[in-house]
MARDO-801136 format. One line per 4 residues: for each residue x, y, z of N, C-alpha, C, O. Coordinates in nm, 3 decimals, m for minus. Example, Ala and Ser with C-alpha at 12.3 -4.5 7.8 and 13.67 -1.06 7.14 Angstrom:
// residues 2
1.319,m0.569,0.780,1.230,m0.450,0.780,1.320,m0.330,0.780,1.424,m0.332,0.846 | 1.285,m0.225,0.708,1.367,m0.106,0.714,1.290,0.003,0.787,1.341,0.114,0.804
//
This chain:
// residues 215
m0.465,12.276,9.976,m0.486,12.129,9.985,m0.610,12.095,9.902,m0.710,12.167,9.911 | m0.605,11.991,9.825,m0.716,11.948,9.740,m0.802,11.848,9.814,m0.753,11.749,9.869 | m0.931,11.875,9.815,m1.024,11.778,9.878,m1.063,11.674,9.777,m1.098,11.707,9.664 | m1.058,11.551,9.815,m1.088,11.441,9.726,m1.214,11.368,9.776,m1.238,11.353,9.896
m1.293,11.323,9.677,m1.412,11.246,9.711,m1.425,11.139,9.607,m1.401,11.164,9.489 | m1.463,11.016,9.648,m1.468,10.906,9.559,m1.599,10.833,9.579,m1.641,10.813,9.693 | m1.666,10.793,9.470,m1.789,10.718,9.478,m1.791,10.611,9.370,m1.704,10.610,9.283 | m1.888,10.522,9.375,m1.896,10.413,9.278,m2.038,10.381,9.243,m2.127,10.398,9.325
m2.060,10.336,9.121,m2.195,10.291,9.081,m2.181,10.177,8.982,m2.086,10.176,8.903 | m2.269,10.083,8.985,m2.261,9.963,8.897,m2.346,9.993,8.771,m2.454,10.049,8.780 | m2.297,9.956,8.659,m2.371,9.971,8.530,m2.419,9.841,8.475,m2.473,9.836,8.365 | m2.400,9.734,8.553,m2.441,9.600,8.509,m2.346,9.496,8.558,m2.227,9.498,8.527
m2.399,9.402,8.637,m2.316,9.302,8.700,m2.238,9.221,8.602,m2.298,9.160,8.513 | m2.107,9.216,8.612,m2.024,9.141,8.523,m2.005,9.201,8.385,m1.938,9.141,8.300 | m2.063,9.317,8.360,m2.051,9.377,8.226,m1.967,9.503,8.230,m1.864,9.512,8.164 | m2.010,9.599,8.305,m1.936,9.723,8.312,m1.956,9.791,8.448,m2.062,9.777,8.509
m1.856,9.862,8.496,m1.873,9.936,8.620,m1.815,10.075,8.601,m1.732,10.097,8.513 | m1.863,10.171,8.686,m1.817,10.306,8.680,m1.773,10.351,8.818,m1.836,10.317,8.919 | m1.667,10.427,8.822,m1.618,10.486,8.949,m1.610,10.638,8.928,m1.570,10.683,8.820 | m1.645,10.716,9.028,m1.650,10.860,9.016,m1.565,10.922,9.128,m1.575,10.881,9.243
m1.483,11.017,9.094,m1.404,11.089,9.194,m1.411,11.240,9.165,m1.428,11.281,9.050 | m1.400,11.321,9.269,m1.402,11.464,9.253,m1.279,11.525,9.322,m1.228,11.475,9.423 | m1.235,11.634,9.262,m1.127,11.715,9.321,m1.153,11.859,9.286,m1.140,11.899,9.171 | m1.192,11.938,9.387,m1.226,12.077,9.365,m1.348,12.081,9.270,m1.451,12.020,9.299
m1.335,12.152,9.160,m1.442,12.170,9.062,m1.438,12.062,8.955,m1.519,12.064,8.862 | m1.347,11.969,8.967,m1.331,11.859,8.867,m1.410,11.735,8.910,m1.418,11.705,9.029 | m1.467,11.665,8.813,m1.524,11.532,8.834,m1.464,11.437,8.733,m1.465,11.464,8.613 | m1.413,11.325,8.783,m1.351,11.226,8.700,m1.437,11.099,8.708,m1.466,11.051,8.817
m1.477,11.045,8.592,m1.554,10.922,8.583,m1.472,10.816,8.505,m1.428,10.839,8.392 | m1.454,10.702,8.569,m1.380,10.593,8.502,m1.468,10.471,8.489,m1.535,10.431,8.584 | m1.468,10.411,8.369,m1.546,10.293,8.341,m1.455,10.189,8.275,m1.353,10.222,8.215 | m1.496,10.064,8.289,m1.437,9.954,8.209,m1.550,9.882,8.145,m1.655,9.860,8.205
m1.529,9.844,8.017,m1.641,9.788,7.940,m1.673,9.643,7.976,m1.777,9.591,7.938 | m1.582,9.576,8.050,m1.612,9.438,8.093,m1.542,9.419,8.227,m1.419,9.419,8.236 | m1.623,9.404,8.328,m1.563,9.392,8.465,m1.529,9.247,8.500,m1.467,9.222,8.603 | m1.569,9.151,8.417,m1.537,9.012,8.446,m1.487,8.947,8.318,m1.552,8.857,8.265
m1.370,8.990,8.266,m1.319,8.939,8.139,m1.255,8.801,8.162,m1.216,8.764,8.272 | m1.246,8.728,8.051,m1.176,8.601,8.053,m1.035,8.618,8.006,m1.005,8.714,7.936 | m0.947,8.529,8.043,m0.809,8.534,7.993,m0.814,8.532,7.838,m0.881,8.448,7.778 | m0.743,8.624,7.778,m0.746,8.638,7.629,m0.837,8.750,7.581,m0.825,8.793,7.467
m0.925,8.798,7.662,m1.013,8.910,7.623,m0.938,9.042,7.623,m0.832,9.055,7.683 | m0.997,9.143,7.550,m0.948,9.273,7.553,m1.049,9.363,7.627,m1.169,9.358,7.600 | m0.999,9.444,7.721,m1.089,9.536,7.795,m1.044,9.680,7.763,m0.929,9.708,7.729 | m1.143,9.769,7.778,m1.116,9.913,7.752,m1.159,9.996,7.871,m1.274,9.990,7.914
m1.066,10.074,7.924,m1.095,10.171,8.029,m1.125,10.306,7.960,m1.064,10.340,7.859 | m1.222,10.380,8.016,m1.256,10.511,7.974,m1.257,10.607,8.088,m1.324,10.584,8.189 | m1.183,10.716,8.075,m1.175,10.819,8.176,m1.231,10.949,8.119,m1.187,10.996,8.014 | m1.329,11.008,8.189,m1.387,11.134,8.146,m1.367,11.242,8.255,m1.402,11.222,8.372
m1.311,11.356,8.214,m1.296,11.466,8.310,m1.389,11.582,8.268,m1.393,11.622,8.152 | m1.461,11.634,8.367,m1.546,11.753,8.351,m1.518,11.854,8.463,m1.489,11.815,8.576 | m1.527,11.981,8.432,m1.501,12.083,8.528,m1.609,12.190,8.532,m1.650,12.239,8.427 | m1.655,12.225,8.647,m1.757,12.333,8.661,m1.682,12.465,8.674,m1.562,12.468,8.699
m1.758,12.575,8.656,m1.698,12.707,8.674,m1.609,12.745,8.559,m1.638,12.712,8.444 | m1.497,12.818,8.592,m1.406,12.868,8.491,m1.334,12.754,8.422,m1.333,12.643,8.474 | m1.271,12.779,8.305,m1.203,12.674,8.234,m1.085,12.622,8.312,m1.019,12.697,8.384 | m1.059,12.494,8.299,m0.942,12.430,8.349,m0.867,12.368,8.231,m0.916,12.368,8.118
m0.747,12.315,8.259,m0.663,12.254,8.154,m0.603,12.125,8.207,m0.533,12.127,8.308 | m0.630,12.013,8.140,m0.575,11.885,8.180,m0.434,11.872,8.113,m0.420,11.885,7.991 | m0.336,11.848,8.193,m0.201,11.832,8.140,m0.152,11.687,8.149,m0.055,11.650,8.082 | m0.218,11.604,8.231,m0.163,11.466,8.242,m0.273,11.375,8.297,m0.346,11.408,8.390
m0.281,11.259,8.234,m0.362,11.146,8.286,m0.260,11.031,8.311,m0.184,10.996,8.221 | m0.259,10.974,8.429,m0.175,10.859,8.458,m0.270,10.748,8.522,m0.328,10.767,8.628 | m0.280,10.637,8.452,m0.359,10.530,8.506,m0.271,10.414,8.550,m0.168,10.385,8.489 | m0.312,10.349,8.656,m0.240,10.232,8.706,m0.327,10.109,8.678,m0.449,10.117,8.676
m0.263,9.998,8.657,m0.334,9.877,8.623,m0.256,9.753,8.663,m0.138,9.761,8.697 | m0.322,9.639,8.660,m0.253,9.514,8.697,m0.136,9.482,8.598,m0.145,9.507,8.478 | m0.029,9.427,8.654,0.086,9.394,8.573,0.055,9.284,8.469,0.125,9.271,8.368 | m0.051,9.206,8.495,m0.084,9.098,8.398,m0.163,9.150,8.276,m0.192,9.073,8.185
m0.198,9.277,8.275,m0.260,9.336,8.158,m0.159,9.392,8.064,m0.066,9.460,8.107 | m0.174,9.367,7.937,m0.080,9.417,7.834,m0.147,9.519,7.750,m0.254,9.494,7.696 | m0.087,9.637,7.737,m0.141,9.748,7.663,m0.152,9.710,7.514,m0.061,9.650,7.456 | m0.267,9.748,7.454,m0.285,9.723,7.311,m0.230,9.843,7.234,m0.285,9.952,7.245
m0.123,9.826,7.157,m0.061,9.939,7.085,m0.160,10.017,7.002,m0.242,9.958,6.931 | m0.153,10.148,7.009,m0.239,10.230,6.930,m0.376,10.256,6.993,m0.458,10.325,6.932 | m0.403,10.203,7.112,m0.535,10.214,7.172,m0.550,10.334,7.265,m0.659,10.358,7.317 | m0.445,10.406,7.288,m0.456,10.526,7.381,m0.506,10.642,7.297,m0.434,10.696,7.213
m0.632,10.678,7.321,m0.697,10.786,7.247,m0.758,10.892,7.340,m0.818,10.859,7.442 | m0.741,11.016,7.302,m0.792,11.124,7.383,m0.887,11.208,7.293,m0.853,11.245,7.181 | m1.005,11.234,7.347,m1.099,11.323,7.276,m1.108,11.453,7.354,m1.137,11.453,7.473 | m1.083,11.561,7.285,m1.080,11.696,7.354,m1.124,11.802,7.253,m1.142,11.777,7.134
m1.141,11.923,7.308,m1.184,12.035,7.226,m1.068,12.085,7.141,m0.957,12.108,7.189 | m1.100,12.102,7.012,m0.998,12.143,6.916,m1.016,12.294,6.889,m1.128,12.345,6.893 | m0.909,12.363,6.862,m0.916,12.504,6.838,m1.017,12.543,6.733,m1.075,12.652,6.739 | m1.040,12.454,6.634,m1.135,12.483,6.530,m1.280,12.478,6.574,m1.369,12.511,6.495
m1.307,12.440,6.698,m1.439,12.446,6.753,m1.510,12.311,6.758,m1.630,12.307,6.783 | m1.438,12.200,6.735,m1.497,12.069,6.739,m1.426,11.980,6.842,m1.313,12.006,6.881 | m1.494,11.875,6.883,m1.433,11.774,6.966,m1.359,11.677,6.878,m1.418,11.621,6.786 | m1.228,11.654,6.902,m1.149,11.573,6.816,m1.080,11.464,6.891,m1.029,11.487,7.001
m1.077,11.343,6.833,m1.009,11.227,6.895,m0.875,11.208,6.830,m0.865,11.205,6.708 | m0.768,11.196,6.911,m0.637,11.176,6.859,m0.577,11.050,6.922,m0.612,11.016,7.035 | m0.490,10.983,6.854,m0.416,10.871,6.911,m0.290,10.920,6.975,m0.209,10.988,6.912 | m0.273,10.886,7.103,m0.160,10.934,7.181,m0.052,10.831,7.190,m0.080,10.712,7.178
0.073,10.872,7.212,0.182,10.784,7.241,0.215,10.790,7.387,0.285,10.881,7.430 | 0.167,10.693,7.465,0.182,10.703,7.612,0.320,10.655,7.657,0.390,10.581,7.587 | 0.355,10.700,7.778,0.472,10.648,7.843,0.425,10.526,7.926,0.330,10.538,8.004 | 0.491,10.411,7.909,0.445,10.288,7.975,0.545,10.232,8.071,0.665,10.240,8.049
0.496,10.176,8.178,0.573,10.088,8.267,0.491,9.958,8.277,0.390,9.944,8.208 | 0.534,9.865,8.360,0.462,9.737,8.375,0.324,9.761,8.432,0.232,9.683,8.406 | 0.306,9.868,8.509,0.176,9.891,8.576,0.118,10.025,8.556,0.016,10.056,8.618 | 0.177,10.112,8.472,0.124,10.245,8.450,0.118,10.283,8.304,0.192,10.228,8.223
0.032,10.377,8.270,0.021,10.438,8.139,0.002,10.586,8.162,m0.080,10.624,8.245 | 0.077,10.673,8.089,0.066,10.817,8.108,0.063,10.886,7.977,0.145,10.859,7.890 | m0.034,10.976,7.960,m0.043,11.063,7.843,m0.031,11.207,7.896,m0.084,11.240,8.002 | 0.038,11.292,7.819,0.060,11.432,7.868,0.020,11.529,7.754,0.004,11.492,7.637
0.004,11.655,7.798,m0.038,11.757,7.700,0.010,11.894,7.754,0.035,11.910,7.874 | 0.021,11.992,7.663,0.048,12.128,7.708,m0.074,12.187,7.778,m0.063,12.290,7.845 | m0.191,12.123,7.764,m0.310,12.165,7.833,m0.434,12.148,7.746,m0.456,12.225,7.653 | m0.515,12.045,7.777,m0.643,12.025,7.707,m0.747,12.104,7.784,m0.765,12.083,7.903
m0.818,12.198,7.716,m0.918,12.274,7.789,m1.029,12.189,7.836,m1.072,12.099,7.765 | m1.076,12.215,7.954,m1.176,12.135,8.020,m1.282,12.221,8.093,m1.249,12.302,8.180 | m1.403,12.203,8.060,m1.513,12.265,8.135,m1.638,12.179,8.116,m1.626,12.069,8.063 | m1.758,12.224,8.158,m1.876,12.146,8.158,m1.916,12.102,8.016,m1.964,11.990,7.998
m1.895,12.188,7.918,m1.933,12.154,7.783,m1.818,12.099,7.699,m1.840,12.060,7.585 | m1.697,12.095,7.753,m1.580,12.045,7.683,m1.509,11.942,7.771,m1.403,11.970,7.827 | m1.569,11.822,7.781,m1.499,11.718,7.859,m1.375,11.670,7.787,m1.359,11.686,7.666 | m1.285,11.611,7.868,m1.167,11.545,7.813,m1.182,11.399,7.840,m1.203,11.361,7.955
m1.172,11.312,7.737,m1.189,11.172,7.750,m1.072,11.094,7.704,m1.022,11.118,7.594 | m1.025,11.000,7.783,m0.913,10.913,7.746,m0.967,10.768,7.742,m1.039,10.727,7.832 | m0.933,10.694,7.638,m0.961,10.552,7.631,m0.835,10.473,7.610,m0.748,10.512,7.532 | m0.823,10.361,7.680,m0.709,10.274,7.670,m0.757,10.128,7.674,m0.851,10.093,7.746
m0.689,10.044,7.595,m0.728,9.900,7.592,m0.614,9.812,7.633,m0.497,9.842,7.608 | m0.649,9.700,7.697,m0.551,9.600,7.745,m0.596,9.461,7.717,m0.716,9.432,7.713 | m0.501,9.374,7.697,m0.530,9.231,7.680,m0.514,9.162,7.813,m0.415,9.188,7.882 | m0.605,9.076,7.853,m0.593,9.001,7.975,m0.513,8.876,7.948,m0.560,8.783,7.881
m0.391,8.873,7.998,m0.297,8.770,7.961,m0.313,8.647,8.055,m0.384,8.653,8.156 | m0.247,8.537,8.022,m0.252,8.412,8.099,m0.190,8.429,8.239,m0.211,8.345,8.326 | m0.116,8.535,8.261,m0.056,8.557,8.394,m0.157,8.613,8.491,m0.131,8.618,8.611 | m0.274,8.656,8.442,m0.381,8.696,8.532,m0.445,8.569,8.591,m0.484,8.478,8.519
m0.455,8.568,8.724,m0.505,8.446,8.788,m0.663,8.448,8.793,m0.722,8.541,8.847 | m0.725,8.349,8.737,m0.875,8.342,8.739,m0.925,8.352,8.884,m0.867,8.293,8.975 | m1.031,8.427,8.903,m1.090,8.444,9.030,m1.031,8.561,9.109,m1.082,8.597,9.216 | m0.925,8.621,9.058,m0.859,8.732,9.130,m0.918,8.866,9.088,m0.945,8.890,8.970
m0.936,8.953,9.188,m0.980,9.091,9.160,m0.860,9.179,9.141,m0.770,9.181,9.225 | m0.859,9.253,9.031,m0.748,9.344,9.002,m0.800,9.487,8.994,m0.890,9.516,8.916 | m0.746,9.574,9.072,m0.788,9.714,9.079,m0.719,9.802,8.972,m0.636,9.756,8.894 | m0.756,9.928,8.973,m0.690,10.026,8.885,m0.700,10.162,8.954,m0.777,10.181,9.048
m0.620,10.254,8.904,m0.622,10.387,8.967,m0.595,10.498,8.869,m0.565,10.472,8.752 | m0.605,10.621,8.914,m0.590,10.738,8.825,m0.520,10.853,8.904,m0.551,10.881,9.020 | m0.429,10.915,8.835,m0.371,11.042,8.881,m0.383,11.140,8.768,m0.367,11.107,8.651 | m0.412,11.270,8.809,m0.437,11.375,8.711,m0.356,11.496,8.746,m0.338,11.531,8.863
m0.306,11.562,8.636,m0.240,11.691,8.648,m0.316,11.792,8.579,m0.356,11.768,8.466 | m0.344,11.913,8.639,m0.428,12.013,8.574,m0.396,12.150,8.627,m0.333,12.163,8.732 | m0.439,12.253,8.558,m0.433,12.388,8.609,m0.571,12.430,8.662,m0.673,12.380,8.616 | m0.573,12.521,8.754,m0.695,12.569,8.815,m0.778,12.452,8.866,m0.899,12.451,8.842
m0.723,12.356,8.932,m0.794,12.246,8.986,m0.842,12.290,9.126,m0.761,12.309,9.216 | m0.969,12.306,9.143,m1.021,12.353,9.271,m0.972,12.493,9.296,m0.996,12.581,9.213 | m0.905,12.518,9.407,m0.849,12.649,9.440,m0.701,12.659,9.409,m0.639,12.762,9.439 | m0.644,12.559,9.352,m0.499,12.560,9.331,m0.463,12.586,9.181,m0.547,12.588,9.091
m0.342,12.605,9.164,m0.291,12.627,9.023,m0.177,12.530,9.005,m0.095,12.509,9.094 | m0.176,12.470,8.885,m0.076,12.367,8.861,m0.088,12.256,8.966,0.012,12.214,9.024 | m0.206,12.212,8.987,m0.235,12.113,9.092,m0.239,11.970,9.037,m0.234,11.949,8.915 | m0.246,11.873,9.124,m0.262,11.739,9.084,m0.349,11.663,9.183,m0.360,11.705,9.298
m0.408,11.558,9.143,m0.490,11.474,9.234,m0.455,11.329,9.199,m0.433,11.293,9.083 | m0.452,11.245,9.307,m0.421,11.107,9.294,m0.527,11.020,9.354,m0.556,11.029,9.474 | m0.586,10.932,9.271,m0.690,10.841,9.321,m0.634,10.701,9.300,m0.671,10.632,9.205 | m0.546,10.660,9.387,m0.472,10.537,9.366,m0.560,10.414,9.363,m0.529,10.320,9.290
m0.666,10.412,9.438,m0.755,10.300,9.446,m0.892,10.326,9.389,m0.990,10.265,9.431 | m0.900,10.417,9.292,m1.029,10.459,9.238,m1.097,10.341,9.170,m1.218,10.323,9.189 | m1.028,10.262,9.093,m1.093,10.156,9.013,m1.127,10.209,8.873,m1.075,10.312,8.831 | m1.211,10.140,8.805,m1.287,10.023,8.842,m1.193,9.899,8.847,m1.084,9.896,8.792
m1.246,9.797,8.919,m1.168,9.670,8.929,m1.229,9.570,8.834,m1.342,9.587,8.788 | m1.155,9.467,8.804,m1.200,9.361,8.722,m1.181,9.229,8.796,m1.091,9.220,8.878 | m1.261,9.127,8.771,m1.242,8.996,8.826,m1.222,8.900,8.706,m1.311,8.882,8.623 | m1.103,8.842,8.700,m1.069,8.763,8.582,m1.128,8.622,8.588,m1.128,8.558,8.693
m1.180,8.575,8.473,m1.228,8.438,8.459,m1.135,8.359,8.373,m1.061,8.415,8.292 | m1.140,8.225,8.390,m1.054,8.139,8.312,m1.100,8.139,8.165,m1.217,8.159,8.134 | m1.003,8.115,8.076,m1.035,8.111,7.935,m1.124,7.985,7.908,m1.118,7.885,7.979 | m1.204,7.996,7.803,m1.284,7.880,7.762,m1.195,7.763,7.732,m1.085,7.778,7.678
m1.243,7.642,7.767,m1.168,7.520,7.736,m1.213,7.479,7.597,m1.332,7.461,7.575 | m1.121,7.463,7.501,m1.157,7.425,7.364,m1.102,7.287,7.340,m0.984,7.262,7.363 | m1.187,7.196,7.293,m1.147,7.065,7.254,m1.061,7.073,7.124,m1.115,7.109,7.019 | m0.930,7.042,7.128,m0.846,7.056,7.011,m0.885,6.964,6.899,m0.859,6.994,6.783
m0.948,6.849,6.931,m0.988,6.751,6.826,m1.123,6.785,6.770,m1.149,6.762,6.652 | m1.211,6.839,6.853,m1.345,6.870,6.814,m1.384,7.009,6.851,m1.467,7.027,6.939 | m1.326,7.112,6.786,m1.353,7.252,6.825,m1.496,7.294,6.801,m1.539,7.396,6.854 | m1.574,7.217,6.722,m1.716,7.253,6.702,m1.793,7.221,6.826,m1.901,7.277,6.847
m1.743,7.132,6.910,m1.814,7.096,7.032,m1.732,7.128,7.153,m1.701,7.038,7.232 | m1.693,7.260,7.173,m1.604,7.294,7.283,m1.660,7.279,7.423,m1.585,7.277,7.520 | m1.796,7.268,7.435,m1.856,7.255,7.563,m1.841,7.110,7.616,m1.874,7.082,7.731 | m1.792,7.020,7.533,m1.779,6.881,7.574,m1.636,6.835,7.548,m1.611,6.749,7.464
m1.540,6.896,7.625,m1.395,6.867,7.602,m1.364,6.726,7.637,m1.261,6.675,7.592 | m1.447,6.657,7.717,m1.413,6.522,7.757,m1.435,6.423,7.641,m1.371,6.319,7.634 | m1.527,6.460,7.553,m1.558,6.373,7.438,m1.490,6.428,7.315,m1.544,6.518,7.251 | m1.371,6.378,7.279,m1.295,6.435,7.168,m1.358,6.410,7.032,m1.316,6.471,6.933
m1.456,6.322,7.025,m1.516,6.292,6.895,m1.644,6.363,6.868,m1.701,6.351,6.759 | m1.692,6.440,6.967,m1.812,6.516,6.947,m1.938,6.434,6.963,m1.933,6.313,6.981 | m2.051,6.502,6.956,m2.182,6.432,6.982,m2.223,6.345,6.866,m2.202,6.380,6.750 | m2.282,6.228,6.899,m2.338,6.144,6.794,m2.239,6.055,6.724,m2.275,5.986,6.628
m2.110,6.054,6.769,m2.013,5.977,6.692,m1.951,5.866,6.783,m1.852,5.803,6.747 | m2.012,5.847,6.900,m1.966,5.741,6.985,m2.010,5.608,6.937,m2.075,5.599,6.833 | m1.976,5.496,7.012,m2.014,5.365,6.972,m2.157,5.336,7.013,m2.208,5.389,7.112 | m2.222,5.251,6.934,m2.358,5.205,6.973,m2.457,5.325,6.976,m2.516,5.352,7.081
m2.475,5.397,6.865,m2.559,5.512,6.864,m2.708,5.482,6.899,m2.777,5.571,6.948 | m2.756,5.360,6.874,m2.890,5.323,6.900,m2.897,5.234,7.024,m2.806,5.233,7.106 | m3.012,5.156,7.036,m3.025,5.068,7.150,m2.970,4.932,7.120,m2.956,4.851,7.211 | m2.939,4.905,6.992,m2.879,4.774,6.956,m2.750,4.795,6.885,m2.687,4.901,6.896
m2.711,4.697,6.815,m2.582,4.705,6.736,m2.616,4.705,6.590,m2.732,4.688,6.552 | m2.512,4.726,6.506,m2.536,4.727,6.362,m2.556,4.587,6.305,m2.590,4.574,6.188 | m2.536,4.484,6.382,m2.559,4.348,6.337,m2.440,4.301,6.250,m2.338,4.368,6.242 | m2.455,4.188,6.187,m2.346,4.127,6.109,m2.367,4.157,5.963,m2.479,4.182,5.918
m2.256,4.155,5.887,m2.261,4.178,5.745,m2.254,4.038,5.677,m2.145,3.985,5.659 | m2.368,3.978,5.640,m2.366,3.850,5.572,m2.407,3.870,5.429,m2.503,3.941,5.399 | m2.333,3.808,5.340,m2.367,3.820,5.198,m2.347,3.959,5.144,m2.404,3.991,5.040 | m2.270,4.044,5.211,m2.248,4.178,5.160,m2.358,4.273,5.187,m2.341,4.393,5.163
m2.471,4.229,5.236,m2.588,4.315,5.256,m2.602,4.351,5.404,m2.638,4.464,5.438 | m2.574,4.260,5.487,m2.580,4.284,5.631,m2.721,4.278,5.683,m2.818,4.285,5.608 | m2.729,4.265,5.814,m2.858,4.258,5.883,m2.871,4.374,5.976,m2.785,4.398,6.061 | m2.980,4.448,5.959,m3.004,4.567,6.040,m3.107,4.544,6.154,m3.157,4.639,6.215
m3.136,4.419,6.181,m3.236,4.387,6.278,m3.199,4.433,6.416,m3.285,4.465,6.498 | m3.069,4.436,6.441,m3.024,4.472,6.575,m3.013,4.626,6.595,m2.989,4.669,6.708 | m3.028,4.706,6.498,m3.001,4.849,6.507,m3.093,4.917,6.608,m3.048,4.998,6.689 | m3.226,4.883,6.601,m3.316,4.941,6.695,m3.379,4.839,6.788,m3.484,4.863,6.848
m3.313,4.727,6.799,m3.358,4.616,6.883,m3.446,4.520,6.795,m3.501,4.560,6.692 | m3.457,4.403,6.838,m3.538,4.305,6.762,m3.679,4.299,6.819,m3.700,4.327,6.937 | m3.778,4.262,6.732,m3.914,4.255,6.775,m3.952,4.114,6.811,m4.066,4.089,6.850
//
């Protein structure tokens, strides 16, 4: 039986969070680069596996996520030890469902000096409800995990979670002034810009006495 332990630490309120889980000699750390994204933003989860003691081999990472997140094609990348002696990042072709992403391998070597890292990116779609907290999880398949062989560990509620914010309101008529969507004409273009009026146009020259008030 595999003993599981889960912990959490904050890396910055509203910016990034980290969650840590252990299984036998393995430690898994998961982070998200933005814990409070807006609708339309892209977020990236990073999972790092390290193992103490003898070498282990990661054969599967499966992450769960909210159904309102859409996977960014080509963003599933795994960094692992290459036979040539270097750490190499490759783009993986994951198996996808509405709420899961899985990458598999014949066995990525894993120890203290050779971590295995997976990165995945998702778009926060309009079906994500602002103000809602959405969790995430991780399942791992590996050899020599703890005291077992060909073992697996499941951290269904590991996280990290995200809290979705509403997209920015953009004034379609005056996009330069998006913070004032009520005023479609933007600052300084309303009527009566001064304390008086422009006055009347007599003789083609007009009178400006009313522009700043009369003396």
